[in-house]
Steps between C-alpha positions, in 0.01 A plus 500: 500500500568665162667332204806717543537421871487123431731514201732739682515262800592205279754709315642634827579147614616398153710815467676420826626188325587696185676771701706235679577320173609829341726578793652151487560523126652848534736377771599193300562693178685804631524496879879480489522806274226726632454390860151544642401724207466184290256349747301825533457549127429132453216523752360809327505354151376166626188681620432743215303264269234448768425871531248462218256380765448864594396603147118520479383390156131579519334186636598204718519245217745721313702549819501124557588385150743773394711459814830327414475603136711787363680544833613136488594484134854379440512730195380811684728441797799430276441828316454680832828369645737754334289792622504373857874436486544859381302613806722297734816645347362852536464432872833316528732666243811351661377156397449591133783271387293204615215564256497138378475368854212736578326394179534134593371569852189688385416259217542189717282649775226556243537160336505303826190691611293403197637146496399445862152634425466243221529224759173619660148444369392866454623551144792716384496649150875482448483527119285816493436676257564218251289255699271556796491134602514490884778255588434323830657165583333480846782302662542742791246697700508880468635514856734218605717538812713202394621717214505842665655421839829352370542798269436734792761321713758541225424869459516564876832316522640712219386813680639409840821308439840656438534507123874420513417156641253448219278285718189702419584518131544123475192424711290730284612316187436166668145604588440611141614156385286328763184691408565434131513129584172543687337632181633200308363274775158665468485422128602139560247459783227651284581260215483203739168612648354572156577146384356351820184710468448414133531129573267525801235692303522241221436219752203695638366566146491875566446691175678833464650717229712731716721405795677734738758375751626795705711534813301532823523805724853569631649160407574244229395188691127558456359544150159632402317324219232651274355286221259681270229311315416590138163638612647734761452309826820415682671286763722633775725317744848467647788259469785488750841354423480318834156345442654156452263408217421611146123547525364855486174593669316778322174682566280596205357851475253667266584787270187665365636589158145548370494829691743639242261442209489816293813638667752333270614836363494684833863608544543401868366153422727457198798632690451278807449191286830572329704603803391206717577259212151359543530439875204707611175442684167668422255542784219722620503722806161660561426664164863508385682270258850436628816354343771367735859412413537136609879515496543710816326412824270207564130422495298772674815710540629602158729800497368657180126508424324754280137598441458510120119519461165522671240228456216579261217341303573316279870589499732678744590864449864602468627745762838667560724253679520520877721304735342311790639516850724207579374254759797420719553161659669562838579130539663459159857452620394245759295314239791498256743375765267220608430395140871472421543227759166321483280407203 
């Protein structure tokens, strides 16, 4: 499976959420004025930022780390808003007197898109070009049905119900409020788990300099823990909000950082170290030196892994970055479900 097919699959599922969010925002902002046009344009502009996934940038590390950069910048999208409003009014000249409403619709669809992305772990460069720091709070998984399904119900209701009764309009707004509360809940749950994990690791005398607490796949009851040691090795485990105790069981794994000796200035290595915020694993596959992003996936099944060098004597030789095929775990959802309810 190519890098683009994997990234496009993730973005397809993620963009379904963003499309639904855009439609819901469009309906809430201007559904009474513009009818279903508001929902249609909201869905379109809620999806546009993710189209950068189809822009090839020369190598898989560039594609990986420049995604969610300029296309997710609050400055770029704010500057782009008047142009896109002009386009809408060209297509709907009879609605030209509502320019301010269209502007609010387009801008809010963009802003809610990039804000939602910040809640995931991937990294969204919302302050580009003034800062390329990848914001990622990691309190919700990239795909979470507990967020998407209520939004979808509200949008469907707004599409099907008689607008004069306003049932669909009100339900859509209620679902927007509910899903916003869900995001707030995710941050609170993450803070609780983080404190519990820090206290548990202190009792176990686990030494680490980086700690990642991220929402588990498709839910916010199960949380994935990655604790990175100063030397590069790391611990991985899970904590469920229904565990009934505060102890965290972690497994320790090796990261062969010595394989990167002499590659400190190799651009893919520098870039991956920066983009992963230090949460990466170095390992060897046959004669290849591989870096894996520890933030997405789990041990033996990381979503993003890249060959950055070939082994040599005495030091490895830099090579153009290549992406490894993802090893899928067909029993992942079952494993996640079982781990939620039993430690």
